[in-house]
N, C-alpha and C positions, 0 to 999 in steps of 0.2 A: 635522700633515701629512696624517693620514687624513681630516680634514674637507675639506681641499683636494681630495684625490683623489675623494672622494664628490661634491663639487660639480662637478668636471670631468666625472665620469661622468654626472651628472644633466644637465648642459648638452649633452653629446654625444648622449645618448639622446633628449633633447627635440628637438634640431635635426636629427638624422640622417635622419629621414623626409622632411624638406623640402629637403634639399640636392640640387641638380641637378648633372649631369656638368659638370666644369670650372668649377664655381661655388665661390667662397670665401665662407664665412659667418663673421662675427666673433661670438664668444660672449663675453658679459660677465656678471659677477656682482658684487654688492656684497660677497660673501664671499671674493673673490679679488683680490689686488693686481696682477693682470695680465689681459690679454685673451687669448683663444685664437682661432685661425683654423682652421676646419674646411674641408677641400678634398676633393671627391669626384672621383677621377681617371677612373673608369669604373664601370659597374654590373655588371661580370662577377664581382665578389666583394663582400664586405661590408667590405673594408678602408677605413678612414678615416685620414687623416694629420692630426695635430695639430701646430701650430707655436705656440710661446709668443713673445709680443712683449713683452719686459720693458722698461719705461720707465726711462730713466736709464742712467748709466754702470755696467755690471755690476761693475767693479773697486771703485768707490766704494761701491756697495750691499753688496758682499761684506765690505768693510772695516767698514762700519757694523754689519752683523750680528755680526761677530767682536767688535767693541768692545762691543756690547750683551751678548753672551754673557759676556765678561770682567767687565763691570760687574755683571751679575746674580749671578755665582758667585764671583769671586776674593776679595773681601773676607772673606766667610764661610769660604771654603776655606783661605786663608792664615792667618786667625786661629785656626782649628781646628788647623792643622798646627804653628803656632808654639808651642802650649801645651806640648808635650813632645818637640819636635824631630822631628816626623813629616815625611814627604815629602808635599807637596801634588801631586795629579795631577788635571788637568782633562781630561776626555774630551769631545771634540766629535764630532758625527755629521754626515755629509754624505749626503744622499739626493737629489742633483741631478746626474744623469749628463749632462744636456744643457748646463748652463752652468758647471759647476764640476769641479774635480779636485784631487787632493792637492797639486799644485805651486802652483796659484794660491791655494789656501787657506793653504799654508805661507807664502807671501809676505805675505798679509794678517795671519796670526797673528803673524809676526815683527814687523811694523810695530805692530800693536795692543798686543802684550805689552810692547814697549819703552815705550809711552806709559802703561802701567798701573802704578800704585804698588804694588798687591798682586799681584805676579807669581806664578803657580804654578811649582813646581819642574819639573814635567813636563807637557807638553801632548801628548795623543794624539788622532789623528783616526781615526775608523772610517768607511769608505765603505760604506754599506749599500745603495747603489743598484746594486751588482753582486753576482754570485754566482760563486765564493765571495767573501765580504766581504774587504776589505783593511783593515789597520790600519797606521798610520804614526806613528812617534814624531817629532813636529814640533819639540819643545823638550825639552831636559834641561839644567838649570842654565843656563849662558850659551851653550849650543851649540844650533844650529838645523839642521834638515834633514839633509843628508849629513854634517855635522860631528858628529852624535850617534853615539858609538861603541856599536854593538850587535853581538850574536852574528852571525857569518857576514857581517859588513859590511852596508852598506845600512841603511835604517831602515824597511823594509816587512815586514809580516807578512801572509801570505795564509792565510785560514781553512783549517785542516786540514793545514798544512805543518809545524807544530811537533809533534814526537813526544816522548813521555816514556818 
């Protein structure tokens, strides 16, 4: 993700001096799976507005990413956990405040995990695109989302709210 951020910054800096008021400039790079549009509203400040134009159905693409994460991690994770009865925990990170949130990720995880032969016992989502970070228990055993029983109800943890 940091490579993508650096590439976006490079594209913006490279194009910023050429953008005219009310002009939209499309930025593309072979290093990014999406294009960016740069728009200059006025010259009274140095603010630029970036808009991402993601190709394809975002729900399908999200589900593909979740399936890929499960395929990459779950077989190894569950084989390790089965050795001596350990609980397998898969932690997922979301750093996409624009196109994603815990609720749509929950739906995609629920669908993808049910298709997976090596299911983790627990799936946790950490949203690092906000501060303080939020953590969500998406799956525990056969329960998902709001059905997962946790301390104080709900299934959300906000950084700094648990005290010992």
